[in-house]
FIDRENRO-338664 format. One line per 10 residues: number of its first residue (from 0); their letters; for each residue y, z, x of N, C-alpha, C. Coordinates in nm, 4 decimals, always signed. Example, Ala and Ser with C-alpha at 12.3 -4.5 7.8 and 13.67 -1.06 7.14 Angstrom:
BEGIN
0	as	-0.5690/+0.7800/+1.3190/-0.4500/+0.7800/+1.2300/-0.3300/+0.7800/+1.3200 ~ -0.2250/+0.7080/+1.2850/-0.1060/+0.7140/+1.3670/+0.0030/+0.7870/+1.2900
END
This chain:
BEGIN
0	xxxxxxxxxx	-0.1369/+0.0234/+0.0480/-0.0051/-0.0103/-0.0017/+0.1274/+0.0263/+0.0874 ~ +0.1084/-0.0402/+0.2074/+0.2259/-0.0457/+0.2885/+0.2838/-0.1624/+0.2736 ~ +0.2386/-0.2558/+0.2788/+0.3174/-0.4016/+0.2996/+0.4109/-0.4184/+0.1524 ~ +0.5427/-0.4274/+0.2076/+0.6326/-0.4295/+0.1142/+0.6215/-0.5967/+0.0332 ~ +0.5733/-0.6388/+0.1016/+0.5744/-0.8194/+0.0361/+0.4808/-0.7862/-0.0623 ~ +0.3880/-0.7293/-0.0514/+0.2633/-0.7179/-0.1321/+0.2607/-0.6036/-0.2441 ~ +0.3321/-0.4909/-0.2185/+0.3501/-0.3906/-0.3069/+0.4821/-0.3824/-0.3848 ~ +0.4644/-0.4087/-0.5395/+0.5449/-0.3958/-0.6217/+0.6385/-0.2328/-0.6223 ~ +0.6802/-0.1997/-0.5387/+0.7662/-0.0519/-0.5278/+0.8571/-0.0484/-0.4256 ~ +0.9721/-0.0263/-0.4955/+1.1084/+0.0091/-0.4566/+1.1262/+0.1629/-0.4458
10	xxxxxxxxxx	+1.2673/+0.2414/-0.3690/+1.2419/+0.3760/-0.4256/+1.2922/+0.4075/-0.5573 ~ +1.3507/+0.3040/-0.6196/+1.4023/+0.3445/-0.7687/+1.3149/+0.2894/-0.8730 ~ +1.1814/+0.2116/-0.8459/+1.1202/+0.1528/-0.9067/+1.0053/+0.1150/-0.8576 ~ +0.8964/+0.1235/-0.9503/+0.7248/+0.0925/-0.9014/+0.6582/+0.0324/-1.0388 ~ +0.5945/-0.0516/-1.0022/+0.5069/-0.0739/-1.1081/+0.3714/+0.0537/-1.1461 ~ +0.3320/+0.0354/-1.2829/+0.2893/+0.1652/-1.3563/+0.1362/+0.1645/-1.2712 ~ +0.0902/+0.0808/-1.2569/-0.0098/+0.0820/-1.1836/-0.0489/+0.1825/-1.0381 ~ +0.0872/+0.1982/-0.9716/+0.1114/+0.2552/-0.8744/+0.1566/+0.3976/-0.8728 ~ +0.1624/+0.4444/-0.9972/+0.1777/+0.5571/-1.0160/+0.0783/+0.6743/-0.9439 ~ +0.1467/+0.7854/-0.8959/+0.0527/+0.8513/-0.8175/+0.0275/+0.8313/-0.6743
20	xxxxxxxxxx	+0.0382/+0.6942/-0.6301/+0.0165/+0.6342/-0.5235/+0.1249/+0.6161/-0.4461 ~ +0.2153/+0.6102/-0.4840/+0.4088/+0.5726/-0.4142/+0.5005/+0.6547/-0.5064 ~ +0.5855/+0.6688/-0.3970/+0.7167/+0.7494/-0.4554/+0.8186/+0.6855/-0.4957 ~ +0.8708/+0.6827/-0.6086/+0.9836/+0.5993/-0.7138/+0.9890/+0.6762/-0.8237 ~ +1.1556/+0.6733/-0.8503/+1.2021/+0.7307/-0.9513/+1.1748/+0.7234/-1.0995 ~ +1.0889/+0.5487/-1.1015/+1.0241/+0.5446/-1.2515/+0.9454/+0.4542/-1.2453 ~ +0.8696/+0.4337/-1.3327/+0.7177/+0.3330/-1.3125/+0.7380/+0.2755/-1.4407 ~ +0.7282/+0.1464/-1.4404/+0.7129/+0.0283/-1.5525/+0.5910/-0.0871/-1.5652 ~ +0.5381/-0.1033/-1.6738/+0.4448/-0.1704/-1.6980/+0.4652/-0.3190/-1.6322 ~ +0.5874/-0.3530/-1.6543/+0.6122/-0.5222/-1.6728/+0.5689/-0.5890/-1.7697
30	xxxxxxxxxx	+0.6438/-0.7172/-1.7581/+0.6125/-0.8362/-1.8551/+0.5747/-0.9428/-1.7750 ~ +0.4882/-1.0264/-1.8696/+0.4434/-1.1437/-1.7757/+0.5303/-1.2665/-1.8086 ~ +0.5468/-1.3666/-1.7378/+0.6273/-1.4578/-1.7407/+0.5280/-1.5729/-1.6925 ~ +0.5909/-1.7197/-1.7135/+0.5245/-1.8338/-1.6415/+0.6595/-1.8982/-1.5547 ~ +0.6061/-1.9307/-1.4486/+0.7332/-2.0233/-1.3755/+0.7627/-2.1942/-1.4561 ~ +0.8478/-2.2038/-1.4644/+0.9077/-2.3048/-1.5651/+0.9611/-2.4243/-1.4600 ~ +1.0049/-2.3800/-1.3364/+1.0645/-2.4989/-1.2364/+0.9558/-2.5436/-1.1570 ~ +0.9339/-2.6424/-1.1180/+0.8365/-2.6920/-1.0268/+0.7872/-2.6309/-0.9551 ~ +0.9257/-2.5944/-0.8571/+0.9053/-2.4785/-0.7386/+1.0318/-2.3749/-0.7567 ~ +0.9618/-2.2524/-0.7691/+1.0925/-2.1146/-0.7803/+1.0894/-2.0376/-0.6470
40	xxxxxxxxxx	+1.1876/-2.0337/-0.5633/+1.1804/-1.9512/-0.4396/+1.1496/-1.7892/-0.4873 ~ +1.1066/-1.7142/-0.3955/+1.0424/-1.6091/-0.4477/+1.1226/-1.5208/-0.3173 ~ +1.2395/-1.4501/-0.3178/+1.3325/-1.4007/-0.2122/+1.3236/-1.2336/-0.1982 ~ +1.3356/-1.1953/-0.0931/+1.3373/-1.0649/+0.0139/+1.4612/-0.9905/-0.1183 ~ +1.5338/-1.0590/-0.1268/+1.6698/-0.9913/-0.1889/+1.7261/-1.1017/-0.3103 ~ +1.8175/-1.0494/-0.4086/+1.8517/-1.1132/-0.5412/+2.0005/-1.1876/-0.4789 ~ +1.9482/-1.2844/-0.3959/+2.0393/-1.3719/-0.3628/+2.0091/-1.4872/-0.3221 ~ +2.0764/-1.6084/-0.3323/+2.0283/-1.7191/-0.2962/+2.0080/-1.7624/-0.1608 ~ +2.1101/-1.6632/-0.0904/+2.1132/-1.6630/+0.0608/+2.0109/-1.5885/+0.0989 ~ +1.9396/-1.5121/+0.0725/+1.8519/-1.4169/+0.1185/+1.7358/-1.4743/+0.1567
50	xxxxxxxxxx	+1.6426/-1.4194/+0.2384/+1.4925/-1.4679/+0.3057/+1.4098/-1.5430/+0.2279 ~ +1.3625/-1.6496/+0.2432/+1.2575/-1.6809/+0.1490/+1.1124/-1.5960/+0.1907 ~ +1.0467/-1.5451/+0.0798/+0.8927/-1.4849/+0.0953/+0.7943/-1.5999/+0.0931 ~ +0.8240/-1.6630/-0.0152/+0.7153/-1.7565/-0.0754/+0.7869/-1.8535/-0.1731 ~ +0.6792/-1.9477/-0.2269/+0.7406/-1.9983/-0.3196/+0.6531/-2.0113/-0.4422 ~ +0.6928/-2.0032/-0.5516/+0.5942/-2.0023/-0.6829/+0.6124/-2.1613/-0.7539 ~ +0.5249/-2.1830/-0.7943/+0.4708/-2.3269/-0.8681/+0.4787/-2.3357/-1.0058 ~ +0.4967/-2.4321/-1.0546/+0.5232/-2.4431/-1.2050/+0.3710/-2.3947/-1.2557 ~ +0.3801/-2.3037/-1.3950/+0.2923/-2.2616/-1.4295/+0.1875/-2.1215/-1.3717 ~ +0.2867/-2.0994/-1.2764/+0.2179/-1.9806/-1.2000/+0.2663/-1.8367/-1.2934
60	xxxxxxxxxx	+0.1502/-1.7386/-1.3057/+0.2053/-1.6438/-1.3542/+0.2893/-1.5247/-1.2955 ~ +0.3894/-1.4648/-1.3377/+0.4749/-1.3710/-1.2730/+0.4594/-1.2149/-1.3766 ~ +0.4291/-1.1445/-1.2750/+0.4544/-0.9993/-1.3565/+0.6288/-0.9618/-1.3479 ~ +0.7338/-0.9379/-1.4024/+0.8788/-0.9000/-1.3665/+0.8697/-0.7730/-1.4118 ~ +0.9367/-0.6701/-1.3252/+0.9369/-0.5265/-1.3309/+1.0976/-0.5414/-1.3717 ~ +1.1863/-0.5925/-1.3305/+1.3419/-0.5678/-1.3166/+1.4046/-0.6928/-1.3395 ~ +1.5301/-0.6825/-1.3980/+1.6292/-0.7858/-1.3822/+1.7529/-0.7127/-1.3661 ~ +1.8214/-0.7879/-1.2277/+1.9553/-0.7502/-1.2183/+2.0957/-0.7655/-1.3011 ~ +2.0695/-0.8584/-1.3601/+2.1802/-0.8874/-1.4885/+2.2496/-1.0032/-1.3785 ~ +2.2401/-1.0330/-1.2761/+2.3321/-1.1276/-1.2141/+2.2502/-1.2470/-1.1634
70	xxxxxxxxxx	+2.1029/-1.2983/-1.2558/+2.0412/-1.4042/-1.2479/+1.9284/-1.4150/-1.1746 ~ +1.8849/-1.2803/-1.1356/+1.7566/-1.2810/-1.0728/+1.6907/-1.1456/-1.1455 ~ +1.5504/-1.1927/-1.1093/+1.4359/-1.0821/-1.1587/+1.3315/-1.0474/-1.0612 ~ +1.2921/-0.9379/-1.0509/+1.2041/-0.8848/-0.9228/+1.0988/-0.8388/-0.9878 ~ +0.9744/-0.9077/-0.9239/+0.8321/-0.9046/-0.9578/+0.7335/-0.9505/-0.8636 ~ +0.6327/-0.9670/-0.9123/+0.5175/-0.9786/-0.8436/+0.4023/-1.1087/-0.9124 ~ +0.3789/-1.2032/-0.7806/+0.3319/-1.3268/-0.8212/+0.2210/-1.2996/-0.8542 ~ +0.1274/-1.3224/-0.9870/+0.0193/-1.2931/-1.0427/-0.0993/-1.3745/-0.8941 ~ -0.0718/-1.4514/-0.8779/-0.1822/-1.5185/-0.8138/-0.2084/-1.4918/-0.6591 ~ -0.0933/-1.4776/-0.5738/-0.1178/-1.4205/-0.4430/-0.0257/-1.2874/-0.4138
80	xxxxxxxxxx	-0.0223/-1.2275/-0.5139/+0.0675/-1.0949/-0.5036/+0.1951/-1.0723/-0.4350 ~ +0.2403/-1.1979/-0.4148/+0.3752/-1.1647/-0.3477/+0.4797/-1.1088/-0.4185 ~ +0.5742/-0.9813/-0.3530/+0.6433/-0.9607/-0.4349/+0.8042/-0.9768/-0.3805 ~ +0.8902/-1.0052/-0.4795/+1.0444/-1.0241/-0.4652/+1.1337/-1.1137/-0.5739 ~ +1.2137/-1.1186/-0.5444/+1.3532/-1.1736/-0.6169/+1.3362/-1.3238/-0.6643 ~ +1.3095/-1.3473/-0.7924/+1.2825/-1.4927/-0.8140/+1.4022/-1.5169/-0.9441 ~ +1.4375/-1.6484/-0.9301/+1.5533/-1.6875/-1.0305/+1.5348/-1.6672/-1.1734 ~ +1.5855/-1.6076/-1.2707/+1.5765/-1.6055/-1.3965/+1.5688/-1.7241/-1.4427 ~ +1.6589/-1.7992/-1.4192/+1.6560/-1.9165/-1.4917/+1.5032/-2.0202/-1.4744 ~ +1.4424/-1.9820/-1.3543/+1.2841/-2.0449/-1.3327/+1.1932/-1.9906/-1.4205
90	xxxxxxxxxx	+1.2078/-1.8847/-1.4929/+1.0868/-1.8301/-1.5909/+1.0872/-1.8489/-1.7313 ~ +0.9652/-1.8411/-1.7872/+0.9798/-1.8978/-1.9162/+0.8512/-1.7981/-1.9807 ~ +0.8763/-1.7874/-2.1235/+0.7892/-1.7096/-2.1846/+0.6031/-1.7781/-2.1615 ~ +0.5214/-1.6760/-2.1401/+0.4038/-1.7346/-2.1393/+0.3625/-1.8214/-2.2577 ~ +0.2796/-1.8915/-2.2826/+0.2285/-1.9930/-2.3718/+0.1453/-1.9080/-2.4488 ~ +0.1350/-1.8856/-2.5735/+0.0205/-1.8379/-2.6391/-0.0764/-1.9414/-2.6973 ~ -0.2113/-1.9346/-2.6327/-0.2915/-2.0338/-2.6524/-0.3359/-2.0169/-2.8158 ~ -0.3505/-2.1095/-2.8882/-0.3927/-2.0794/-3.0439/-0.4941/-2.2024/-3.0460 ~ -0.6287/-2.2111/-3.1068/-0.7042/-2.3068/-3.1433/-0.5926/-2.3961/-3.2637 ~ -0.6282/-2.5415/-3.2564/-0.6111/-2.6219/-3.3542/-0.7085/-2.6784/-3.3357
100	xxxxxxxxxx	-0.7346/-2.7629/-3.4358/-0.8277/-2.8540/-3.4949/-0.8200/-2.9702/-3.4362 ~ -0.9270/-3.0590/-3.3538/-0.8872/-3.1360/-3.2691/-0.9037/-3.2814/-3.3549 ~ -0.8050/-3.3838/-3.3443/-0.7997/-3.5104/-3.4385/-0.8705/-3.6114/-3.3509 ~ -0.9886/-3.5873/-3.2818/-1.0554/-3.7050/-3.2337/-1.1293/-3.7588/-3.3243 ~ -1.2132/-3.8724/-3.2982/-1.2735/-3.9308/-3.3733/-1.3982/-3.8920/-3.4135 ~ -1.4638/-3.8880/-3.5186/-1.5698/-3.7763/-3.5478/-1.5104/-3.6365/-3.5888 ~ -1.4194/-3.6101/-3.5882/-1.3605/-3.4723/-3.6735/-1.2679/-3.4928/-3.7797 ~ -1.2272/-3.6143/-3.8282/-1.1744/-3.6248/-3.9189/-1.2188/-3.6005/-4.0686 ~ -1.1582/-3.5738/-4.1518/-1.2397/-3.5370/-4.3166/-1.2718/-3.6890/-4.4007 ~ -1.1812/-3.7830/-4.3312/-1.2150/-3.9212/-4.4129/-1.3579/-3.9526/-4.3452
110	xxxxxxxxxx	-1.4276/-3.9889/-4.4339/-1.5675/-4.0115/-4.4406/-1.5357/-4.2107/-4.3668 ~ -1.4759/-4.2459/-4.4414/-1.4424/-4.4034/-4.4054/-1.3824/-4.3945/-4.2761 ~ -1.2814/-4.3060/-4.2381/-1.2411/-4.2997/-4.1030/-1.3376/-4.2627/-3.9858 ~ -1.4237/-4.1733/-4.0491/-1.5252/-4.1519/-3.9335/-1.6350/-4.2311/-3.9228 ~ -1.6504/-4.3033/-4.0313/-1.7389/-4.4369/-3.9867/-1.6911/-4.5276/-3.9139 ~ -1.5246/-4.5613/-3.9170/-1.4513/-4.6807/-3.8468/-1.4731/-4.6276/-3.6988 ~ -1.4567/-4.5051/-3.6825/-1.4489/-4.4520/-3.5141/-1.5739/-4.4491/-3.4620 ~ -1.7149/-4.4632/-3.5402/-1.8569/-4.4587/-3.5252/-1.8590/-4.6329/-3.4626 ~ -1.7858/-4.7067/-3.5195/-1.8508/-4.8524/-3.4837/-1.7112/-4.8794/-3.3943 ~ -1.6295/-4.8294/-3.3669/-1.5574/-4.8350/-3.2603/-1.5762/-4.8111/-3.1252
120	xxxxxxxxxx	-1.6697/-4.6554/-3.1433/-1.7180/-4.6288/-3.0161/-1.8713/-4.7156/-2.9884 ~ -1.9464/-4.7478/-3.0940/-2.0539/-4.8370/-3.0789/-1.9939/-4.9932/-2.9920 ~ -1.8678/-5.0381/-3.0692/-1.8250/-5.1312/-2.9780/-1.7595/-5.1090/-2.8574 ~ -1.6907/-5.0353/-2.7974/-1.6885/-5.0060/-2.6850/-1.7970/-4.9631/-2.5741 ~ -1.8849/-4.9226/-2.6592/-2.0022/-4.8908/-2.5853/-2.0867/-5.0183/-2.5260 ~ -2.0777/-5.1428/-2.6452/-2.1677/-5.2494/-2.6188/-2.0888/-5.3280/-2.5112 ~ -1.9347/-5.3314/-2.4983/-1.8544/-5.3835/-2.3977/-1.8965/-5.3257/-2.2807 ~ -1.9155/-5.2291/-2.2645/-1.9351/-5.1755/-2.1369/-2.0496/-5.1953/-2.0433 ~ -2.1481/-5.2342/-2.1630/-2.2960/-5.2121/-2.1006/-2.2918/-5.3610/-2.0125 ~ -2.3970/-5.3169/-1.9125/-2.4371/-5.4759/-1.8358/-2.5476/-5.5061/-1.8946
130	xxxxxxxxx	-2.5397/-5.6446/-1.9045/-2.6515/-5.7160/-1.9367/-2.6589/-5.8463/-1.8428 ~ -2.8124/-5.8515/-1.8238/-2.8322/-5.9538/-1.7103/-2.8234/-6.0941/-1.7810 ~ -2.7535/-6.1553/-1.7286/-2.7284/-6.3183/-1.7687/-2.8211/-6.4030/-1.6686 ~ -2.8953/-6.4912/-1.7752/-2.9601/-6.6007/-1.6800/-2.9020/-6.7251/-1.7005 ~ -2.8923/-6.7949/-1.6055/-2.8263/-6.9341/-1.5991/-2.9146/-7.0073/-1.6231 ~ -2.8964/-7.1105/-1.6970/-2.9412/-7.2412/-1.7607/-2.9470/-7.3435/-1.6132 ~ -3.0914/-7.3666/-1.6414/-3.1610/-7.4650/-1.5205/-3.1078/-7.6021/-1.5562 ~ -3.0292/-7.6969/-1.4723/-3.0096/-7.8232/-1.4724/-3.1681/-7.8984/-1.4746 ~ -3.1747/-7.9970/-1.5717/-3.2810/-8.0811/-1.5665/-3.2970/-8.1825/-1.4496
END
């Protein structure tokens, strides 16, 4: 728990799971977000000029523990565990996955449509099949 790059703990704030392991004024559970930008810098301080620790890629999950109100959020990357300040604008709420009914062939409600899908699949299959072709012999 000594590496500050991998431990979400500061003197004033730390992650809830570190309670009893590190000293901090308060402990918070954090909120999970997704990185929305293609590449988002994770810095050691809440400034665009601060040293770069690593970069987060689009879709990567981040647990945010604190926001400074100046456009930066302090958190930990869920993938590699790096801790630092990431621009607030680079974060988005994580998508809630829900099941939706597929609209592919064979799953439609209409019987006529289902049969036309089957026919089109058979036709495509026949077009992809390889048949030996015999050449006609000349007399």
